C-alpha positions as CSV (number, residue, x, y, z in Angstrom):
1,M,92.8,31.0,-18.7
2,T,96.6,31.7,-17.4
3,T,99.7,31.5,-18.9
4,K,100.7,28.3,-17.0
5,P,99.8,25.1,-18.8
6,F,99.9,22.9,-16.1
7,L,97.4,25.3,-14.0
8,N,95.1,25.1,-17.2
9,A,95.4,21.4,-16.8
10,L,94.7,21.2,-12.8
11,I,91.5,23.7,-13.4
12,A,90.1,21.4,-15.7
13,A,90.9,18.1,-13.8
14,G,89.5,19.9,-11.0
15,Y,86.4,21.0,-12.7
16,I,85.9,17.5,-13.7
17,G,86.4,16.0,-10.2
18,I,83.7,18.4,-9.0
19,I,80.8,17.5,-11.4
20,V,81.5,13.8,-11.2
21,T,81.5,14.4,-7.5
22,I,78.2,16.0,-7.3
23,L,76.5,13.3,-9.8
24,S,77.9,10.7,-7.9
25,N,76.6,11.9,-4.6
26,S,73.1,12.6,-6.1
27,Q,71.9,9.2,-5.2
28,Q,68.1,10.2,-5.2
29,F,68.3,12.1,-8.8
30,D,65.9,10.2,-11.3
31,A,65.8,11.7,-14.9
32,R,62.5,10.3,-15.3
33,N,60.8,12.5,-12.2
34,F,61.9,15.6,-13.7
35,G,60.7,15.6,-17.1
36,M,62.0,18.1,-19.5
37,I,64.1,19.7,-17.0
38,A,66.7,16.8,-17.0
39,P,67.8,16.9,-20.6
40,V,67.9,20.6,-20.5
41,T,70.0,20.4,-17.6
42,F,72.4,17.7,-19.2
43,L,72.7,19.6,-22.4
44,S,73.4,22.8,-20.6
45,L,76.3,21.3,-18.8
46,L,77.7,19.5,-21.9
47,V,77.4,23.0,-23.6
48,L,79.3,24.5,-20.4
49,S,81.5,22.0,-19.9
50,A,82.7,22.0,-23.8
51,A,83.0,25.8,-23.5
52,L,85.2,25.9,-20.1
53,M,87.7,23.2,-21.8
54,G,88.0,25.0,-25.0
55,Y,89.0,28.0,-23.1
56,L,91.4,26.3,-21.0
57,F,92.9,24.4,-23.7
58,F,92.8,26.3,-27.1
59,Y,92.5,30.0,-25.7
60,Q,96.2,30.6,-25.2
61,P,97.5,28.7,-28.3
62,V,95.1,31.0,-30.4
63,R,95.7,33.7,-28.9
64,L,99.6,32.9,-29.6
65,L,99.1,31.6,-33.2
66,V,97.2,35.4,-34.0
67,E,100.5,36.9,-32.3
68,G,102.4,35.0,-34.9
69,K,104.3,32.5,-32.4
70,Q,103.3,29.5,-33.6
71,D,106.4,27.5,-32.1
72,E,105.0,28.6,-28.7
73,A,101.5,28.0,-29.4
74,S,102.4,24.3,-30.1
75,K,104.4,23.9,-27.0
76,F,101.7,25.6,-25.0
77,L,99.0,23.3,-26.2
78,V,101.2,20.0,-26.1
79,S,102.5,21.2,-22.6
80,T,98.7,21.5,-21.3
81,I,97.4,18.3,-22.9
82,A,100.3,16.3,-21.5
83,S,99.8,17.9,-18.0
84,F,96.1,17.1,-18.4
85,F,97.2,13.4,-19.2
86,G,99.7,13.3,-16.1
87,I,97.3,14.3,-13.8
88,M,94.5,12.0,-15.0
89,G,96.9,9.2,-15.3
90,T,98.2,9.8,-11.4
91,V,94.3,10.2,-10.1
92,I,93.5,6.8,-12.0
93,A,96.6,5.3,-10.9
94,V,96.5,6.0,-7.1
95,W,92.4,5.3,-7.5
96,F,93.3,1.6,-8.6
97,I,96.1,1.5,-6.0
98,V,93.7,2.3,-3.2
99,G,91.2,0.4,-4.4
100,S,93.1,-2.8,-4.8
101,L,94.4,-2.2,-1.0
102,L,90.2,-1.8,0.3
């Protein structure tokens, strides 16, 4: 999406946060009441999520590989994954710290 690995990781973490927030706050949702539309919706969300994460994590490295820049592609992919790991690790650590204070 961008040429900045940290921004790609931040967008991925934000997307996950939005989806989790929506699903966590939908207290009245019961898949049994929706019949066939519930599995279709969840599978569609899975496909959308896989496509978005693939684009955010792999588009730029694959483009760099095609251009013959193997070292840059590797660095970009590792930087994106490390940034995502750092962002999610920080979020989880803060969640545990705040949860233990409450």
